[in-house]
C-alpha positions in Angstrom: -107.6 68.6 164.7 -105.3 67.0 162.2 -107.3 64.2 160.6 -111.0 64.7 161.6 -111.2 68.5 161.5 -108.3 69.1 159.1 -107.5 72.4 160.8 -103.8 71.9 161.4 -100.9 69.9 159.8 -99.7 69.0 163.2 -100.3 69.6 166.9 -98.1 68.7 169.8 -97.6 69.3 173.5 -94.8 69.1 176.0 -94.0 70.0 179.5 -90.9 71.9 180.4 -89.5 71.1 183.8 -87.9 73.9 185.7 -87.0 74.9 189.2 -90.2 76.4 190.5 -93.0 76.9 188.0 -92.6 75.0 184.8 -94.5 75.2 181.6 -96.9 73.1 179.5 -96.9 74.0 175.8 -99.3 73.2 173.0 -98.0 74.0 169.5 -100.1 73.8 166.3 -99.3 74.5 162.6 -102.3 75.7 160.8 -103.4 74.6 157.4 -103.8 77.3 154.8 -107.0 79.3 155.2 -107.6 78.3 158.8 -108.0 81.1 161.3 -105.8 81.0 164.3 -108.7 81.8 166.5 -110.6 78.7 165.3 -107.6 76.5 166.0 -107.2 78.1 169.4 -110.9 77.4 170.2 -110.5 73.8 169.1 -107.5 73.3 171.4 -109.5 74.7 174.3 -112.3 72.2 173.4 -109.8 69.4 173.7 -108.5 70.6 177.0 -112.1 70.9 178.3 -112.8 67.3 177.1 -109.7 66.1 178.9 -110.9 67.8 182.1 -114.3 66.1 181.9 -113.6 62.7 180.4 -110.9 60.2 181.0 -108.5 59.7 178.1 -108.6 56.5 176.2 -106.3 53.7 177.3 -104.4 53.8 174.0 -103.8 57.5 174.5 -102.3 57.1 177.9 -100.1 54.2 176.7 -98.9 56.2 173.8 -98.0 59.1 176.1 -96.2 56.8 178.4 -94.3 55.2 175.5 -93.3 58.6 174.2 -92.1 59.8 177.7 -90.1 56.5 178.1 -88.5 56.9 174.7 -87.6 60.5 175.2 -86.2 59.9 178.7 -84.0 57.0 177.4 -82.9 58.9 174.3 -82.0 61.8 176.6 -79.5 59.6 178.6 -77.4 58.5 175.7 -74.2 60.2 176.7 -72.5 60.4 180.1 -72.8 64.2 179.9 -76.6 64.1 179.5 -76.8 61.6 182.4 -74.8 63.9 184.6 -76.9 66.9 183.6 -80.1 64.9 184.4 -78.8 63.9 187.8 -77.8 67.5 188.5 -81.2 68.8 187.3 -83.0 66.3 189.6 -80.8 67.3 192.5 -81.5 71.0 192.0 -85.2 70.8 191.0 -86.4 68.1 193.4 -83.5 67.5 195.9 -83.5 63.9 194.6 -80.6 63.0 192.3 -81.6 59.3 192.4 -84.8 60.1 190.5 -82.9 59.1 187.4 -83.3 55.5 188.6 -87.0 55.7 189.4 -88.4 58.2 186.8 -89.7 55.5 184.5 -91.5 53.8 187.3 -93.2 57.1 188.2 -94.3 57.6 184.6 -95.6 54.0 184.4 -97.7 54.6 187.5 -99.6 57.5 186.0 -103.3 56.8 185.7 -106.1 58.3 183.5 -107.5 59.8 186.7 -104.1 61.5 187.4 -104.2 63.0 183.9 -107.8 64.3 184.4 -107.0 65.7 187.9 -103.9 67.5 186.8 -105.6 68.9 183.6 -108.5 70.2 185.7 -106.2 71.8 188.3 -103.5 73.4 186.0 -104.9 73.8 182.5 -107.1 76.8 183.4 -107.7 79.9 181.4 -106.1 82.1 184.1 -102.9 80.1 183.6 -102.6 80.6 179.9 -100.3 82.7 177.8 -101.0 82.5 174.1 -98.4 83.4 171.5 -99.2 83.3 167.8 -96.5 83.6 165.2 -97.0 84.5 161.5 -94.4 84.2 158.9 -93.2 87.5 157.4 -95.6 88.4 154.6 -98.5 86.6 156.3 -97.4 83.0 155.7 -96.6 80.9 152.7 -98.0 82.3 149.5 -99.6 85.1 151.3 -101.8 82.7 153.3 -102.9 83.1 156.9 -100.9 82.1 160.0 -98.3 79.4 160.0 -98.3 78.6 163.7 -99.8 79.0 167.2 -98.1 78.4 170.5 
């Protein structure tokens, strides 16, 4: 969507852990002149591809590296480590997960990704929010973001 189709300036995703149901978010910033509906359809195409085809080895490794980096960066202070231990105790009943989290991330397979995408990334589970800068975007152009 960024390089090949040149629809967006960036696209990203992240999962928000929570007690109970969490959330998985996809955010894209549209290029000028791109319709939000077209970018939304392209995101759905990528989700469908993820459900049908295993991701490339490099994509899985990149995601694991990013998860590892974010986890380690999130534990820089004693307060953040204490918060993480508390979160794991409340969410999972497992405060010691702080010591094994990276092993669990490393164990994720392409098949796991495909299985989870097929199970959870369904149209019935979606909430779509589109935001547009006041005045219709920069220079009066069309939408500035989709989430």
